[in-house]
C-alpha positions as YAML, in Angstrom:
chain: A
units: angstrom
residues:
- id: 1
  name: MET
  ca: [8.11, -5.53, 14.24]
- id: 2
  name: SER
  ca: [10.00, -6.30, 17.05]
- id: 3
  name: ASP
  ca: [12.80, -3.67, 19.09]
- id: 4
  name: SER
  ca: [15.66, -5.35, 17.85]
- id: 5
  name: HIS
  ca: [14.95, -5.05, 14.21]
- id: 6
  name: HIS
  ca: [15.73, -1.62, 12.75]
- id: 7
  name: PRO
  ca: [12.71, 0.40, 11.44]
- id: 8
  name: THR
  ca: [13.58, 0.24, 8.12]
- id: 9
  name: ASP
  ca: [13.76, -3.58, 8.61]
- id: 10
  name: LEU
  ca: [9.99, -5.03, 7.36]
- id: 11
  name: SER
  ca: [9.98, -9.06, 8.09]
- id: 12
  name: PRO
  ca: [6.78, -9.72, 7.71]
- id: 13
  name: SER
  ca: [5.42, -9.96, 11.63]
- id: 14
  name: VAL
  ca: [3.80, -13.59, 10.06]
- id: 15
  name: PRO
  ca: [6.04, -15.74, 7.58]
- id: 16
  name: ALA
  ca: [2.57, -17.74, 6.14]
- id: 17
  name: SER
  ca: [1.52, -14.71, 4.43]
- id: 18
  name: ILE
  ca: [5.05, -14.96, 2.16]
- id: 19
  name: GLU
  ca: [3.82, -18.52, 1.22]
- id: 20
  name: MET
  ca: [0.32, -17.91, 1.22]
- id: 21
  name: GLN
  ca: [1.90, -15.80, -2.22]
- id: 22
  name: THR
  ca: [3.36, -19.24, -3.80]
- id: 23
  name: GLU
  ca: [-0.23, -19.96, -3.28]
- id: 24
  name: VAL
  ca: [-1.64, -17.43, -4.88]
- id: 25
  name: ARG
  ca: [0.44, -18.13, -7.35]
- id: 26
  name: ASP
  ca: [-0.55, -21.35, -8.22]
- id: 27
  name: PHE
  ca: [-4.06, -20.45, -7.75]
- id: 28
  name: PHE
  ca: [-4.23, -18.69, -10.75]
- id: 29
  name: GLY
  ca: [-1.19, -19.92, -12.72]
- id: 30
  name: TRP
  ca: [1.57, -17.25, -12.68]
- id: 31
  name: ARG
  ca: [4.64, -17.66, -12.07]
- id: 32
  name: GLU
  ca: [7.17, -16.05, -9.96]
- id: 33
  name: THR
  ca: [9.79, -15.08, -12.64]
- id: 34
  name: ASP
  ca: [6.81, -13.20, -13.72]
- id: 35
  name: ASP
  ca: [6.51, -10.85, -10.73]
- id: 36
  name: PHE
  ca: [10.56, -10.81, -9.66]
- id: 37
  name: HIS
  ca: [10.83, -9.24, -13.35]
- id: 38
  name: SER
  ca: [8.17, -6.69, -12.92]
- id: 39
  name: ALA
  ca: [9.80, -5.99, -9.46]
- id: 40
  name: GLN
  ca: [13.44, -5.42, -11.08]
- id: 41
  name: SER
  ca: [12.46, -3.31, -13.52]
- id: 42
  name: LEU
  ca: [10.56, -0.71, -11.52]
- id: 43
  name: LEU
  ca: [12.96, -1.02, -8.76]
- id: 44
  name: SER
  ca: [15.75, 0.04, -12.24]
- id: 45
  name: ALA
  ca: [13.34, 2.26, -13.29]
- id: 46
  name: VAL
  ca: [13.31, 4.67, -9.44]
- id: 47
  name: GLU
  ca: [17.41, 4.31, -9.34]
- id: 48
  name: ASP
  ca: [17.96, 5.23, -12.69]
- id: 49
  name: SER
  ca: [16.08, 8.33, -12.42]
- id: 50
  name: GLU
  ca: [17.01, 11.86, -11.58]
- id: 51
  name: ASN
  ca: [14.70, 12.05, -8.64]
- id: 52
  name: PRO
  ca: [17.22, 12.32, -5.74]
- id: 53
  name: THR
  ca: [14.24, 11.55, -3.18]
- id: 54
  name: TRP
  ca: [13.73, 8.42, -4.91]
- id: 55
  name: ALA
  ca: [17.48, 7.50, -4.47]
- id: 56
  name: ARG
  ca: [18.24, 3.81, -2.29]
- id: 57
  name: HIS
  ca: [18.68, 5.87, 1.80]
- id: 58
  name: LYS
  ca: [15.92, 8.05, 0.69]
- id: 59
  name: ARG
  ca: [13.75, 5.61, 0.39]
- id: 60
  name: LEU
  ca: [14.54, 4.06, 3.86]
- id: 61
  name: ALA
  ca: [14.85, 7.95, 5.66]
- id: 62
  name: THR
  ca: [10.72, 7.65, 4.04]
- id: 63
  name: LEU
  ca: [10.90, 4.50, 5.73]
- id: 64
  name: SER
  ca: [12.04, 5.59, 9.60]
- id: 65
  name: LYS
  ca: [9.77, 8.65, 8.84]
- id: 66
  name: LEU
  ca: [6.61, 6.36, 9.48]
- id: 67
  name: TYR
  ca: [7.85, 4.81, 11.50]
- id: 68
  name: ARG
  ca: [8.37, 7.89, 14.31]
- id: 69
  name: ARG
  ca: [5.03, 8.77, 12.32]
- id: 70
  name: LEU
  ca: [2.57, 5.34, 12.90]
- id: 71
  name: VAL
  ca: [4.91, 3.52, 15.26]
- id: 72
  name: ILE
  ca: [7.23, 5.69, 17.85]
- id: 73
  name: ARG
  ca: [3.88, 8.34, 18.76]
- id: 74
  name: GLN
  ca: [1.57, 5.25, 19.04]
- id: 75
  name: ALA
  ca: [-1.04, 6.38, 16.17]
- id: 76
  name: ASP
  ca: [-4.59, 4.63, 15.81]
- id: 77
  name: ILE
  ca: [-4.13, 3.66, 12.47]
- id: 78
  name: ALA
  ca: [-7.08, 3.82, 9.53]
- id: 79
  name: VAL
  ca: [-6.92, 1.26, 6.33]
- id: 80
  name: LEU
  ca: [-9.14, 2.06, 3.52]
- id: 81
  name: GLY
  ca: [-10.62, -0.50, 1.63]
- id: 82
  name: ALA
  ca: [-12.21, -0.20, -1.82]
- id: 83
  name: ALA
  ca: [-15.71, 0.16, -0.60]
- id: 84
  name: ILE
  ca: [-15.24, 2.66, 1.41]
- id: 85
  name: GLU
  ca: [-18.04, 5.35, 2.84]
- id: 86
  name: PRO
  ca: [-17.59, 8.71, 3.43]
- id: 87
  name: ASP
  ca: [-19.60, 8.51, 6.27]
- id: 88
  name: GLU
  ca: [-17.30, 5.57, 7.91]
- id: 89
  name: LEU
  ca: [-14.29, 8.00, 6.63]
- id: 90
  name: LEU
  ca: [-16.22, 10.98, 8.43]
- id: 91
  name: ALA
  ca: [-16.42, 9.24, 11.50]
- id: 92
  name: ALA
  ca: [-13.02, 8.45, 12.33]
- id: 93
  name: LEU
  ca: [-11.55, 11.94, 10.71]
- id: 94
  name: GLU
  ca: [-13.63, 12.83, 14.32]
- id: 95
  name: THR
  ca: [-10.97, 11.04, 16.37]
- id: 96
  name: PRO
  ca: [-6.48, 11.15, 15.47]
- id: 97
  name: THR
  ca: [-7.14, 8.59, 13.33]
- id: 98
  name: ILE
  ca: [-4.39, 8.57, 11.20]
- id: 99
  name: LEU
  ca: [-5.43, 7.07, 7.64]
- id: 100
  name: VAL
  ca: [-3.10, 4.45, 5.71]
- id: 101
  name: PRO
  ca: [-5.76, 4.38, 2.17]
- id: 102
  name: ALA
  ca: [-5.80, 1.14, -0.07]
- id: 103
  name: ASP
  ca: [-4.34, 2.57, -3.54]
- id: 104
  name: GLY
  ca: [-8.13, 4.06, -5.33]
- id: 105
  name: ALA
  ca: [-9.95, 4.54, -1.65]
- id: 106
  name: THR
  ca: [-8.00, 8.10, -1.94]
- id: 107
  name: GLY
  ca: [-10.49, 8.71, -4.76]
- id: 108
  name: VAL
  ca: [-13.16, 8.67, -1.35]
- id: 109
  name: LEU
  ca: [-11.79, 12.36, -0.52]
- id: 110
  name: SER
  ca: [-13.16, 13.86, -3.18]
- id: 111
  name: GLU
  ca: [-16.98, 13.50, -1.87]
- id: 112
  name: LEU
  ca: [-16.46, 15.59, 1.29]
- id: 113
  name: PRO
  ca: [-16.99, 19.09, 2.14]
- id: 114
  name: ALA
  ca: [-13.20, 20.81, 0.08]
- id: 115
  name: SER
  ca: [-12.58, 22.03, 4.47]
- id: 116
  name: ILE
  ca: [-13.14, 18.41, 5.73]
- id: 117
  name: SER
  ca: [-11.43, 16.60, 2.54]
- id: 118
  name: ASP
  ca: [-7.81, 18.74, 3.39]
- id: 119
  name: LYS
  ca: [-8.00, 17.84, 6.41]
- id: 120
  name: ALA
  ca: [-8.09, 14.16, 5.44]
- id: 121
  name: TRP
  ca: [-5.85, 14.48, 3.65]
- id: 122
  name: SER
  ca: [-3.77, 15.52, 5.96]
- id: 123
  name: ARG
  ca: [-3.64, 12.64, 8.17]
- id: 124
  name: ILE
  ca: [-2.53, 10.33, 5.22]
- id: 125
  name: ALA
  ca: [0.58, 8.73, 6.65]
- id: 126
  name: CYS
  ca: [0.94, 6.85, 2.92]
- id: 127
  name: VAL
  ca: [-0.94, 5.09, 0.22]
- id: 128
  name: VAL
  ca: [-0.15, 1.33, -0.42]
- id: 129
  name: SER
  ca: [-0.66, 0.23, -4.28]
- id: 130
  name: ASP
  ca: [0.18, -1.76, -7.28]
- id: 131
  name: ALA
  ca: [-0.53, 2.54, -9.46]
- id: 132
  name: ASP
  ca: [-3.82, 0.89, -10.27]
- id: 133
  name: GLY
  ca: [-6.12, 2.95, -8.57]
- id: 134
  name: GLY
  ca: [-7.84, 5.66, -11.04]
- id: 135
  name: SER
  ca: [-8.19, 9.08, -10.24]
- id: 136
  name: GLY
  ca: [-7.63, 8.70, -6.21]
- id: 137
  name: THR
  ca: [-4.28, 7.56, -6.61]
- id: 138
  name: ASN
  ca: [-3.29, 10.01, -9.28]
- id: 139
  name: GLU
  ca: [-4.35, 12.47, -7.00]
- id: 140
  name: ALA
  ca: [-2.12, 11.37, -3.54]
- id: 141
  name: VAL
  ca: [0.77, 11.64, -6.05]
- id: 142
  name: ARG
  ca: [-0.53, 14.80, -7.35]
- id: 143
  name: ARG
  ca: [0.12, 15.78, -3.46]
- id: 144
  name: ALA
  ca: [2.76, 14.27, -2.82]
- id: 145
  name: VAL
  ca: [1.82, 11.97, -0.34]
- id: 146
  name: PRO
  ca: [4.09, 9.03, 0.24]
- id: 147
  name: ILE
  ca: [3.81, 5.98, -2.27]
- id: 148
  name: VAL
  ca: [4.20, 2.29, -1.05]
- id: 149
  name: LEU
  ca: [4.13, 1.58, -4.50]
- id: 150
  name: HIS
  ca: [3.93, -2.42, -4.80]
- id: 151
  name: ALA
  ca: [5.75, -4.72, -8.14]
- id: 152
  name: HIS
  ca: [3.74, -7.76, -9.37]
- id: 153
  name: ALA
  ca: [3.89, -9.64, -13.24]
- id: 154
  name: ASP
  ca: [0.97, -7.75, -14.95]
- id: 155
  name: ASN
  ca: [1.30, -4.11, -13.79]
- id: 156
  name: THR
  ca: [4.28, -2.89, -14.84]
- id: 157
  name: ALA
  ca: [2.17, -0.50, -17.45]
- id: 158
  name: ASN
  ca: [0.56, 0.52, -14.86]
- id: 159
  name: TRP
  ca: [3.98, 1.70, -12.79]
- id: 160
  name: ARG
  ca: [5.29, 3.20, -15.40]
- id: 161
  name: ASP
  ca: [2.26, 5.51, -15.97]
- id: 162
  name: LEU
  ca: [2.23, 6.56, -12.18]
- id: 163
  name: LEU
  ca: [6.18, 6.66, -12.33]
- id: 164
  name: ASN
  ca: [5.65, 9.17, -15.33]
- id: 165
  name: LEU
  ca: [2.88, 11.25, -13.95]
- id: 166
  name: ALA
  ca: [4.90, 11.56, -10.39]
- id: 167
  name: MET
  ca: [8.00, 13.00, -12.14]
- id: 168
  name: ALA
  ca: [5.99, 15.10, -13.35]
- id: 169
  name: GLN
  ca: [5.42, 17.05, -10.51]
- id: 170
  name: VAL
  ca: [6.62, 19.82, -9.11]
- id: 171
  name: GLU
  ca: [7.39, 17.73, -5.39]
- id: 172
  name: PRO
  ca: [7.68, 13.88, -7.32]
- id: 173
  name: PRO
  ca: [5.77, 11.97, -3.49]
- id: 174
  name: GLU
  ca: [8.21, 10.12, -1.90]
- id: 175
  name: LEU
  ca: [8.74, 6.40, -2.54]
- id: 176
  name: ILE
  ca: [8.80, 2.51, -0.82]
- id: 177
  name: LEU
  ca: [8.80, -0.34, -2.72]
- id: 178
  name: THR
  ca: [7.76, -3.37, -2.13]
- id: 179
  name: HIS
  ca: [7.37, -6.98, -3.99]
- id: 180
  name: GLN
  ca: [5.96, -10.28, -3.97]
- id: 181
  name: THR
  ca: [8.93, -12.98, -4.53]
- id: 182
  name: THR
  ca: [10.56, -14.95, -2.19]
- id: 183
  name: LYS
  ca: [13.50, -13.86, -3.79]
- id: 184
  name: LYS
  ca: [15.72, -10.86, -1.29]
- id: 185
  name: ILE
  ca: [15.44, -7.91, -3.48]
- id: 186
  name: PRO
  ca: [18.12, -4.44, -1.96]
- id: 187
  name: GLY
  ca: [16.01, -1.83, -1.79]
- id: 188
  name: MET
  ca: [12.29, -3.14, -2.14]
- id: 189
  name: HIS
  ca: [10.51, -5.14, 0.43]
- id: 190
  name: ASN
  ca: [8.12, -7.89, 0.77]
- id: 191
  name: PRO
  ca: [6.06, -7.78, 4.28]
- id: 192
  name: GLY
  ca: [3.70, -9.81, 2.25]
- id: 193
  name: GLY
  ca: [-0.30, -10.02, 1.14]
- id: 194
  name: PHE
  ca: [-1.77, -9.87, -1.80]
- id: 195
  name: THR
  ca: [-3.98, -6.78, -3.10]
- id: 196
  name: ASP
  ca: [-3.46, -3.67, -1.71]
- id: 197
  name: GLY
  ca: [-5.65, -4.15, 1.15]
- id: 198
  name: ASP
  ca: [-3.97, -6.50, 2.92]
- id: 199
  name: ARG
  ca: [-0.75, -5.47, 2.02]
- id: 200
  name: ALA
  ca: [-1.58, -2.01, 3.33]
- id: 201
  name: VAL
  ca: [-1.71, -4.32, 6.97]
- id: 202
  name: CYS
  ca: [0.92, -6.53, 6.18]
- id: 203
  name: PHE
  ca: [3.05, -3.60, 5.62]
- id: 204
  name: LEU
  ca: [1.72, -1.59, 8.80]
- id: 205
  name: LEU
  ca: [2.79, -4.55, 11.03]
- id: 206
  name: ALA
  ca: [6.35, -5.48, 9.91]
- id: 207
  name: LEU
  ca: [6.26, -1.96, 10.17]
- id: 208
  name: GLY
  ca: [6.25, -2.77, 14.41]
- id: 209
  name: VAL
  ca: [2.45, -1.37, 14.74]
- id: 210
  name: GLU
  ca: [0.70, -3.15, 17.60]
- id: 211
  name: ARG
  ca: [-2.28, -4.59, 16.16]
- id: 212
  name: ARG
  ca: [-4.77, -3.38, 18.28]
- id: 213
  name: ARG
  ca: [-4.13, 0.40, 16.71]
- id: 214
  name: ILE
  ca: [-5.23, -0.52, 13.31]
- id: 215
  name: SER
  ca: [-8.78, -0.75, 11.82]
- id: 216
  name: LEU
  ca: [-10.55, -1.54, 8.63]
- id: 217
  name: LEU
  ca: [-12.80, 0.80, 7.44]
- id: 218
  name: GLY
  ca: [-14.62, -0.87, 3.70]
- id: 219
  name: THR
  ca: [-12.43, -3.93, 3.41]
- id: 220
  name: ARG
  ca: [-14.66, -6.16, 1.99]
- id: 221
  name: THR
  ca: [-14.02, -9.98, 0.92]
- id: 222
  name: ASP
  ca: [-18.61, -9.94, -0.30]
- id: 223
  name: ILE
  ca: [-18.79, -6.89, -3.42]
- id: 224
  name: VAL
  ca: [-16.05, -5.12, -5.31]
- id: 225
  name: GLY
  ca: [-16.11, -1.39, -3.87]
- id: 226
  name: ARG
  ca: [-16.19, 1.03, -5.73]
- id: 227
  name: TRP
  ca: [-12.73, 3.18, -4.83]
- id: 228
  name: SER
  ca: [-11.04, -0.78, -6.61]
- id: 229
  name: GLY
  ca: [-10.24, 1.13, -10.49]
- id: 230
  name: TYR
  ca: [-9.22, -0.69, -12.97]
- id: 231
  name: THR
  ca: [-10.31, -3.69, -12.08]
- id: 232
  name: ASN
  ca: [-11.85, -7.55, -13.79]
- id: 233
  name: GLU
  ca: [-15.22, -8.50, -11.24]
- id: 234
  name: GLU
  ca: [-15.45, -12.04, -11.34]
- id: 235
  name: ARG
  ca: [-11.30, -11.87, -10.72]
- id: 236
  name: LYS
  ca: [-11.11, -8.84, -8.39]
- id: 237
  name: LEU
  ca: [-13.88, -11.71, -6.50]
- id: 238
  name: GLU
  ca: [-11.36, -14.27, -6.52]
- id: 239
  name: LYS
  ca: [-8.52, -12.29, -5.19]
- id: 240
  name: LEU
  ca: [-10.69, -10.93, -2.20]
- id: 241
  name: ILE
  ca: [-11.49, -14.61, -0.89]
- id: 242
  name: TRP
  ca: [-7.25, -14.48, -0.68]
- id: 243
  name: MET
  ca: [-7.47, -10.89, 0.95]
- id: 244
  name: GLU
  ca: [-9.47, -12.57, 3.67]
- id: 245
  name: ARG
  ca: [-7.36, -15.41, 4.29]
- id: 246
  name: VAL
  ca: [-4.62, -12.40, 4.14]
- id: 247
  name: LEU
  ca: [-6.19, -10.80, 7.15]
- id: 248
  name: ASP
  ca: [-7.21, -14.19, 9.26]
- id: 249
  name: ILE
  ca: [-4.54, -14.96, 10.08]
- id: 250
  name: HIS
  ca: [-2.98, -11.71, 11.05]
- id: 251
  name: GLY
  ca: [-5.99, -11.70, 13.40]
- id: 252
  name: PHE
  ca: [-8.68, -9.33, 11.28]
...
């Protein structure tokens, strides 16, 4: 994001990443109208809720806070992928690196000693999620970690479950909403990307984080990571090929 942009403008840093979303839909035989319907439904569910922190201006404030923490302070950031292992995370915690897990990758924190796990949770700026990350994502919700929540055609039931869990908390997590359509949806953003892992990278770059400050931990395209949550392994491997393409056009 250039200096001329407002911190809450999440236009993709590489416009081709939006075009690639259309290629992905064509490859899998998905319809953009279904993606759009899920996005509109998510937006309505959030804005019709009784949680004041989910109001549109509050979501923009959440985005501004992330901008200050991640961009203004020039933080080094590690995106945690589904194949993250404890030793990789422990090495990252030896430095002042901020963590941005992709969905269920937060589950790896459960395998750390309690004192170190608490340190790791304090380093998490947000979780990028389409709400199918299982226990790791649910724990992030319970800990009120900001969620960059994504809507696509076949995750309506998942994001509804996540919102219900969030609303049951004394302190629900702050939200930023993303979609993957070619349309402009006020109140939502499309920074590019397809899977949670590459979408996390697209989100950070669109926010204004410099490429050189982003590292990838546990991002594999040859295996389905054990923190992938609920997934079809064969289909997931196909998706990982597209993740690799998205990361490639962003210089990773």
